[in-house]
N, CA, C and O atoms as a GROMACS GRO file, in nm:
protein
  264
    1MET      N    1   1.269   0.425  -3.396
    1MET     CA    2   1.303   0.515  -3.288
    1MET      C    3   1.382   0.635  -3.339
    1MET      O    4   1.364   0.747  -3.290
    2GLU      N    5   1.467   0.613  -3.436
    2GLU     CA    6   1.546   0.724  -3.488
    2GLU      C    7   1.455   0.830  -3.550
    2GLU      O    8   1.479   0.949  -3.537
    3LYS      N    9   1.350   0.784  -3.618
    3LYS     CA   10   1.255   0.876  -3.681
    3LYS      C   11   1.185   0.960  -3.574
    3LYS      O   12   1.168   1.081  -3.591
    4ALA      N   13   1.145   0.898  -3.465
    4ALA     CA   14   1.080   0.971  -3.356
    4ALA      C   15   1.175   1.075  -3.298
    4ALA      O   16   1.134   1.188  -3.269
    5TYR      N   17   1.300   1.037  -3.280
    5TYR     CA   18   1.398   1.131  -3.225
    5TYR      C   19   1.421   1.248  -3.320
    5TYR      O   20   1.432   1.363  -3.276
    6GLU      N   21   1.429   1.220  -3.449
    6GLU     CA   22   1.447   1.326  -3.550
    6GLU      C   23   1.329   1.424  -3.546
    6GLU      O   24   1.349   1.545  -3.549
    7LEU      N   25   1.210   1.372  -3.539
    7LEU     CA   26   1.091   1.457  -3.534
    7LEU      C   27   1.089   1.538  -3.405
    7LEU      O   28   1.054   1.656  -3.406
    8PHE      N   29   1.126   1.474  -3.294
    8PHE     CA   30   1.131   1.543  -3.166
    8PHE      C   31   1.228   1.661  -3.172
    8PHE      O   32   1.197   1.768  -3.119
    9GLN      N   33   1.341   1.643  -3.234
    9GLN     CA   34   1.442   1.748  -3.242
    9GLN      C   35   1.393   1.869  -3.322
    9GLN      O   36   1.438   1.981  -3.299
   10LYS      N   37   1.300   1.846  -3.413
   10LYS     CA   38   1.248   1.955  -3.497
   10LYS      C   39   1.143   2.040  -3.424
   10LYS      O   40   1.110   2.150  -3.468
   11LEU      N   41   1.092   1.989  -3.313
   11LEU     CA   42   0.987   2.061  -3.240
   11LEU      C   43   1.045   2.182  -3.166
   11LEU      O   44   1.161   2.180  -3.125
   12PRO      N   45   0.963   2.287  -3.150
   12PRO     CA   46   1.006   2.397  -3.064
   12PRO      C   47   1.008   2.350  -2.918
   12PRO      O   48   0.945   2.251  -2.883
   13ASP      N   49   1.080   2.422  -2.834
   13ASP     CA   50   1.099   2.381  -2.695
   13ASP      C   51   0.969   2.360  -2.618
   13ASP      O   52   0.959   2.266  -2.539
   14ASP      N   53   0.869   2.446  -2.641
   14ASP     CA   54   0.744   2.431  -2.566
   14ASP      C   55   0.673   2.301  -2.603
   14ASP      O   56   0.611   2.237  -2.517
   15LEU      N   57   0.681   2.261  -2.730
   15LEU     CA   58   0.618   2.135  -2.770
   15LEU      C   59   0.700   2.014  -2.724
   15LEU      O   60   0.645   1.908  -2.697
   16LYS      N   61   0.831   2.030  -2.715
   16LYS     CA   62   0.914   1.922  -2.661
   16LYS      C   63   0.873   1.893  -2.517
   16LYS      O   64   0.865   1.777  -2.477
   17ARG      N   65   0.846   1.998  -2.440
   17ARG     CA   66   0.803   1.981  -2.301
   17ARG      C   67   0.670   1.906  -2.295
   17ARG      O   68   0.650   1.822  -2.208
   18GLU      N   69   0.579   1.938  -2.388
   18GLU     CA   70   0.450   1.868  -2.392
   18GLU      C   71   0.468   1.721  -2.423
   18GLU      O   72   0.401   1.636  -2.364
   19VAL      N   73   0.558   1.689  -2.515
   19VAL     CA   74   0.584   1.550  -2.550
   19VAL      C   75   0.640   1.475  -2.429
   19VAL      O   76   0.598   1.363  -2.400
   20ILE      N   77   0.733   1.536  -2.360
   20ILE     CA   78   0.792   1.474  -2.241
   20ILE      C   79   0.684   1.453  -2.134
   20ILE      O   80   0.680   1.347  -2.071
   21ASP      N   81   0.598   1.553  -2.114
   21ASP     CA   82   0.489   1.539  -2.016
   21ASP      C   83   0.397   1.424  -2.053
   21ASP      O   84   0.355   1.348  -1.966
   22TYR      N   85   0.366   1.411  -2.182
   22TYR     CA   86   0.277   1.305  -2.227
   22TYR      C   87   0.341   1.167  -2.206
   22TYR      O   88   0.274   1.073  -2.163
   23ILE      N   89   0.469   1.156  -2.235
   23ILE     CA   90   0.540   1.029  -2.214
   23ILE      C   91   0.538   0.993  -2.066
   23ILE      O   92   0.515   0.877  -2.031
   24GLU      N   93   0.562   1.090  -1.979
   24GLU     CA   94   0.557   1.064  -1.835
   24GLU      C   95   0.418   1.020  -1.790
   24GLU      O   96   0.404   0.932  -1.706
   25PHE      N   97   0.315   1.083  -1.848
   25PHE     CA   98   0.177   1.045  -1.818
   25PHE      C   99   0.152   0.899  -1.859
   25PHE      O  100   0.091   0.823  -1.783
   26LEU      N  101   0.197   0.861  -1.977
   26LEU     CA  102   0.177   0.724  -2.024
   26LEU      C  103   0.248   0.623  -1.933
   26LEU      O  104   0.194   0.517  -1.904
   27LEU      N  105   0.367   0.657  -1.889
   27LEU     CA  106   0.441   0.568  -1.799
   27LEU      C  107   0.372   0.554  -1.664
   27LEU      O  108   0.366   0.444  -1.609
   28GLU      N  109   0.320   0.663  -1.611
   28GLU     CA  110   0.247   0.659  -1.484
   28GLU      C  111   0.120   0.575  -1.496
   28GLU      O  112   0.087   0.496  -1.408
   29ARG      N  113   0.049   0.593  -1.607
   29ARG     CA  114  -0.074   0.519  -1.629
   29ARG      C  115  -0.047   0.370  -1.638
   29ARG      O  116  -0.123   0.288  -1.586
   30LYS      N  117   0.061   0.334  -1.705
   30LYS     CA  118   0.097   0.193  -1.716
   30LYS      C  119   0.134   0.136  -1.580
   30LYS      O  120   0.096   0.024  -1.547
   31ALA      N  121   0.208   0.212  -1.501
   31ALA     CA  122   0.249   0.166  -1.368
   31ALA      C  123   0.128   0.147  -1.278
   31ALA      O  124   0.124   0.052  -1.200
   32LYS      N  125   0.029   0.234  -1.288
   32LYS     CA  126  -0.091   0.222  -1.205
   32LYS      C  127  -0.170   0.097  -1.240
   32LYS      O  128  -0.227   0.032  -1.152
   33LYS      N  129  -0.174   0.061  -1.368
   33LYS     CA  130  -0.247  -0.058  -1.408
   33LYS      C  131  -0.184  -0.183  -1.348
   33LYS      O  132  -0.257  -0.274  -1.308
   34LYS      N  133  -0.054  -0.189  -1.342
   34LYS     CA  134   0.013  -0.305  -1.286
   34LYS      C  135  -0.014  -0.317  -1.137
   34LYS      O  136  -0.023  -0.429  -1.086
   35GLN      N  137  -0.027  -0.207  -1.067
   35GLN     CA  138  -0.050  -0.210  -0.923
   35GLN      C  139  -0.193  -0.247  -0.888
   35GLN      O  140  -0.220  -0.284  -0.773
   36GLY      N  141  -0.284  -0.239  -0.982
   36GLY     CA  142  -0.425  -0.258  -0.955
   36GLY      C  143  -0.473  -0.401  -0.946
   36GLY      O  144  -0.593  -0.424  -0.944
   37ARG      N  145  -0.384  -0.496  -0.941
   37ARG     CA  146  -0.428  -0.636  -0.934
   37ARG      C  147  -0.493  -0.666  -0.800
   37ARG      O  148  -0.451  -0.617  -0.695
   38LEU      N  149  -0.595  -0.748  -0.805
   38LEU     CA  150  -0.668  -0.786  -0.686
   38LEU      C  151  -0.589  -0.887  -0.604
   38LEU      O  152  -0.542  -0.988  -0.656
   39ARG      N  153  -0.576  -0.858  -0.480
   39ARG     CA  154  -0.507  -0.951  -0.389
   39ARG      C  155  -0.611  -1.006  -0.292
   39ARG      O  156  -0.694  -0.932  -0.239
   40LEU      N  157  -0.606  -1.134  -0.269
   40LEU     CA  158  -0.702  -1.199  -0.180
   40LEU      C  159  -0.637  -1.236  -0.048
   40LEU      O  160  -0.655  -1.347   0.002
   41THR      N  161  -0.562  -1.144   0.008
   41THR     CA  162  -0.493  -1.171   0.133
   41THR      C  163  -0.590  -1.188   0.249
   41THR      O  164  -0.555  -1.247   0.352
   42TRP      N  165  -0.710  -1.139   0.235
   42TRP     CA  166  -0.811  -1.148   0.341
   42TRP      C  167  -0.888  -1.279   0.333
   42TRP      O  168  -0.966  -1.310   0.423
   43LYS      N  169  -0.869  -1.356   0.226
   43LYS     CA  170  -0.947  -1.478   0.203
   43LYS      C  171  -0.936  -1.572   0.324
   43LYS      O  172  -0.827  -1.604   0.371
   44GLY      N  173  -1.050  -1.615   0.373
   44GLY     CA  174  -1.054  -1.706   0.487
   44GLY      C  175  -1.044  -1.639   0.623
   44GLY      O  176  -1.043  -1.707   0.726
   45ALA      N  177  -1.035  -1.507   0.624
   45ALA     CA  178  -1.016  -1.437   0.751
   45ALA      C  179  -1.137  -1.449   0.843
   45ALA      O  180  -1.124  -1.430   0.964
   46LEU      N  181  -1.254  -1.478   0.789
   46LEU     CA  182  -1.375  -1.488   0.871
   46LEU      C  183  -1.423  -1.631   0.888
   46LEU      O  184  -1.538  -1.654   0.928
   47LYS      N  185  -1.338  -1.727   0.859
   47LYS     CA  186  -1.382  -1.867   0.863
   47LYS      C  187  -1.426  -1.912   1.002
   47LYS      O  188  -1.506  -2.005   1.016
   48GLU      N  189  -1.375  -1.847   1.105
   48GLU     CA  190  -1.415  -1.884   1.241
   48GLU      C  191  -1.562  -1.853   1.268
   48GLU      O  192  -1.621  -1.905   1.363
   49PHE      N  193  -1.622  -1.768   1.184
   49PHE     CA  194  -1.762  -1.730   1.204
   49PHE      C  195  -1.858  -1.804   1.110
   49PHE      O  196  -1.978  -1.776   1.111
   50LYS      N  197  -1.806  -1.897   1.029
   50LYS     CA  198  -1.890  -1.960   0.927
   50LYS      C  199  -2.007  -2.039   0.985
   50LYS      O  200  -2.112  -2.050   0.921
   51ASP      N  201  -1.989  -2.095   1.104
   51ASP     CA  202  -2.099  -2.172   1.164
   51ASP      C  203  -2.200  -2.081   1.235
   51ASP      O  204  -2.314  -2.120   1.258
   52LYS      N  205  -2.157  -1.961   1.269
   52LYS     CA  206  -2.243  -1.869   1.342
   52LYS      C  207  -2.328  -1.782   1.250
   52LYS      O  208  -2.440  -1.745   1.285
   53TYR      N  209  -2.274  -1.748   1.130
   53TYR     CA  210  -2.343  -1.658   1.037
   53TYR      C  211  -2.350  -1.719   0.898
   53TYR      O  212  -2.265  -1.800   0.860
   54SER      N  213  -2.453  -1.679   0.822
   54SER     CA  214  -2.459  -1.718   0.680
   54SER      C  215  -2.362  -1.629   0.602
   54SER      O  216  -2.308  -1.533   0.656
   55SER      N  217  -2.339  -1.661   0.476
   55SER     CA  218  -2.245  -1.582   0.397
   55SER      C  219  -2.292  -1.437   0.382
   55SER      O  220  -2.211  -1.345   0.384
   56VAL      N  221  -2.423  -1.419   0.368
   56VAL     CA  222  -2.477  -1.283   0.356
   56VAL      C  223  -2.460  -1.207   0.488
   56VAL      O  224  -2.422  -1.090   0.489
   57GLU      N  225  -2.489  -1.275   0.597
   57GLU     CA  226  -2.471  -1.212   0.729
   57GLU      C  227  -2.324  -1.177   0.752
   57GLU      O  228  -2.293  -1.072   0.808
   58LEU      N  229  -2.234  -1.264   0.708
   58LEU     CA  230  -2.090  -1.236   0.722
   58LEU      C  231  -2.051  -1.112   0.642
   58LEU      O  232  -1.970  -1.031   0.686
   59GLN      N  233  -2.109  -1.098   0.524
   59GLN     CA  234  -2.081  -0.980   0.442
   59GLN      C  235  -2.122  -0.854   0.516
   59GLN      O  236  -2.048  -0.755   0.520
   60HIS      N  237  -2.240  -0.858   0.575
   60HIS     CA  238  -2.288  -0.742   0.649
   60HIS      C  239  -2.203  -0.716   0.774
   60HIS      O  240  -2.170  -0.601   0.804
   61LYS      N  241  -2.167  -0.820   0.844
   61LYS     CA  242  -2.083  -0.805   0.962
   61LYS      C  243  -1.945  -0.748   0.924
   61LYS      O  244  -1.891  -0.661   0.993
   62ALA      N  245  -1.890  -0.798   0.815
   62ALA     CA  246  -1.759  -0.751   0.771
   62ALA      C  247  -1.764  -0.600   0.741
   62ALA      O  248  -1.670  -0.527   0.773
   63LEU      N  249  -1.873  -0.555   0.681
   63LEU     CA  250  -1.888  -0.412   0.654
   63LEU      C  251  -1.901  -0.334   0.784
   63LEU      O  252  -1.847  -0.224   0.796
   64GLU      N  253  -1.973  -0.389   0.880
   64GLU     CA  254  -1.985  -0.322   1.010
   64GLU      C  255  -1.849  -0.311   1.079
   64GLU      O  256  -1.813  -0.206   1.132
   65TRP      N  257  -1.774  -0.421   1.078
   65TRP     CA  258  -1.645  -0.424   1.144
   65TRP      C  259  -1.543  -0.336   1.075
   65TRP      O  260  -1.453  -0.281   1.139
   66TRP      N  261  -1.558  -0.324   0.946
   66TRP     CA  262  -1.464  -0.244   0.867
   66TRP      C  263  -1.484  -0.099   0.900
   66TRP      O  264  -1.416  -0.013   0.845
   0.00000   0.00000   0.00000
């Protein structure tokens, strides 16, 4: 880390700003990946219709209702 800081200090101000922007971009990208996990909170929400419709029909109905 000390080496990175030493190199950073040698950069002109405009390049320092670019480095900071890039670091912020990397942090945002990492945060977005963590938020992207699939949640199955809807699982079982259509179980009341399982006797009335097949699974394919339920898929189509769910899209219509959505």
